[in-house]
C-alpha positions, -999 to +999 in steps of 0.1 A: -733+271+062-697+268+069-684+304+065-647+312+065-641+349+072-614+374+063-613+408+079-593+431+102-607+463+117-637+469+140-660+473+109-651+437+100-656+425+135-692+436+134-697+416+103-682+385+118-703+389+150-734+390+128-724+359+109-719+340+142-751+353+157-770+340+126-759+305+135-733+299+108-703+278+116-670+296+111-642+271+107-615+297+100-608+334+105-581+352+084-569+385+096-538+408+093-507+400+114-504+418+147-491+453+143-472+478+165-497+502+181-498+530+207-469+550+221-450+519+232-455+504+198-464+470+214-478+444+190-516+446+189-540+421+176-568+432+152-604+437+163-613+406+143-586+385+159-597+396+194-634+387+186-624+353+170-602+343+199-629+352+224-653+330+205-628+301+204-624+302+166-594+291+146-574+322+136-547+325+109-526+357+103-508+352+070-487+381+057-496+369+022-518+345+004-496+339-026-480+306-015-496+271-012-486+270+024-504+303+032-535+291+014-535+256+031-557+266+061-585+279+039-582+250+015-585+224+043-611+240+066-641+228+045-658+262+042-687+266+018-681+303+012-655+329+022-668+363+034-644+392+032-647+426+049-619+452+051-593+424+051-564+444+037-549+417+015-556+412-022-570+377-028-554+360-058-573+338-082-561+307-064-579+318-032-611+329-049-614+294-064-612+275-031-647+279-016-673+260-036-699+287-032-674+315-039-662+346-020-684+375-010-671+410-001-689+434+022-679+467+006-688+501+021-699+520-010-725+519-038-705+502-065-691+511-090-685+543-071-655+541-048-639+508-056-608+504-035-594+508+000-609+539+015-645+543+002-659+559+034-633+587+036-634+593-002-672+597-002-670+623+025-641+641+009-660+643-024-691+657-007-713+627-017-748+629-003-754+592-003-734+560+003-742+524+013-730+488+015-728+463-013-725+426-010-704+417-040-693+383-054-656+386-057-636+382-089-599+390-098-606+427-106-605+454-080-641+454-066-655+447-101-677+417-092-715+415-095-736+428-067-760+406-047-775+431-023-773+468-017-783+490+013-783+527+009-776+555+035-777+593+034-745+609+046-753+634+074-740+670+070-717+667+101-709+630+099-674+619+104-658+588+089-660+572+123-697+579+126-704+567+091-683+536+095-705+526+125-737+530+106-723+512+075-711+483+098-746+479+110-760+478+075-733+455+063-740+431+091-777+430+082-769+426+045-744+398+047-768+377+069-795+383+043-772+374+015-760+341+031-796+331+039-806+336+003-774+328-015-789+301-037-817+323-051-803+359-052-796+370-088-763+390-089-763+421-110-733+432-130-719+466-121-723+495-145-694+505-167-701+541-161-696+561-129-665+541-118-643+559-093-614+546-072-609+551-034-571+552-030-557+544+004-555+575+026-520+590+029-511+611+059-499+639+037-535+644+024-546+653+060-524+685+060-548+714+058-544+739+030-562+770+043-564+784+008-591+759+001-628+767+009-642+762+043-664+735+029-634+716+015-615+718+048-646+708+068-648+677+047-612+670+054-618+673+091-647+649+089-631+624+066-599+621+086-617+616+120-608+592+136-576+587+115-552+601+107-567+634+118-567+667+098-536+686+109-522+722+106-493+738+123-492+766+149-458+782+157-442+752+140-460+726+161-487+702+148-523+710+158-549+684+149-585+695+141-611+670+151-643+691+148-650+724+131-680+745+122-683+765+090-686+803+095-699+821+065-686+855+053-652+854+069-628+877+050-592+875+060-560+860+046-562+822+045-549+806+077-553+836+099-573+837+131-601+862+125-621+861+158-640+835+179-673+817+178-686+807+213-650+809+225-635+788+197-610+803+173-622+811+137-596+805+110-601+821+076-601+799+045-599+807+008-637+812+011-655+817+044-639+803+076-639+775+102-644+776+140-621+750+155-644+734+181-623+704+190-585+704+187-555+685+199-521+702+204-490+681+202-485+660+233-519+668+246-554+653+247-583+665+226-600+696+240-627+721+230-613+750+210-626+774+236-605+756+263-575+757+241-578+794+237-580+799+275-545+783+278-531+798+247-547+830+234-545+835+197-548+872+187-565+881+155-540+877+126-522+847+142-512+824+113-518+787+111-503+763+086 
């Protein structure tokens, strides 16, 4: 088949690579415009753009798909189907109507749970035990279309959003290849009207730790916001990012105070129990084990974070 593709981050690049490896012709790749990145804020191409350019594919980076001009490349490329994975733009009806075999979305949740922009992080934050990938036929509603295929995964107890994204990308790649190979015979199933939840885009303000919450809650924050934007607290007025932490049961101290150490890492009291900060990043520094951080900056019991 001739498969047009729309996607942006590394998750989507894995999907595109699988489509190419399966032998499908990709006449057009849509991705987000280059964005400033890094300390120098230099314009950086998306992971999908880099892969597509390396494979010699035609790449278009429209800021919107609302105009006839922005839709022209897709309309003229002769694609049978459009596959979308973490693209970042809403597709209007006029785009959904272009490919004769429709538009398929690789969505990283078990629909109808976690429709929307950040299903992986929201699943971890909510303490979900299971997630997965759905191949959905797109329609104008937000992730409301019928599901063609589903692959389920158990969320590991210490799994970060980055780790889970990697596993879901692998499953999504397998699923989209299977869906494309059987597109004419797969019977799509309508989503249930019950159990609908929405995965709103992650706001940096959400990543600020409130130590009055339980250790389990804060631990989920740490995992969900790794690798971005990073769960953060403050120490002596300076930001301190927490990348990994271990729950310590039975800690009883005012929330946000250092109450001791675990294998050299500082233990911070939460509203219930505590967390040992095993991997941290002070402002202007690289990530480091919590034990190494304490060697350079001792935190006596009672030191307040937040």
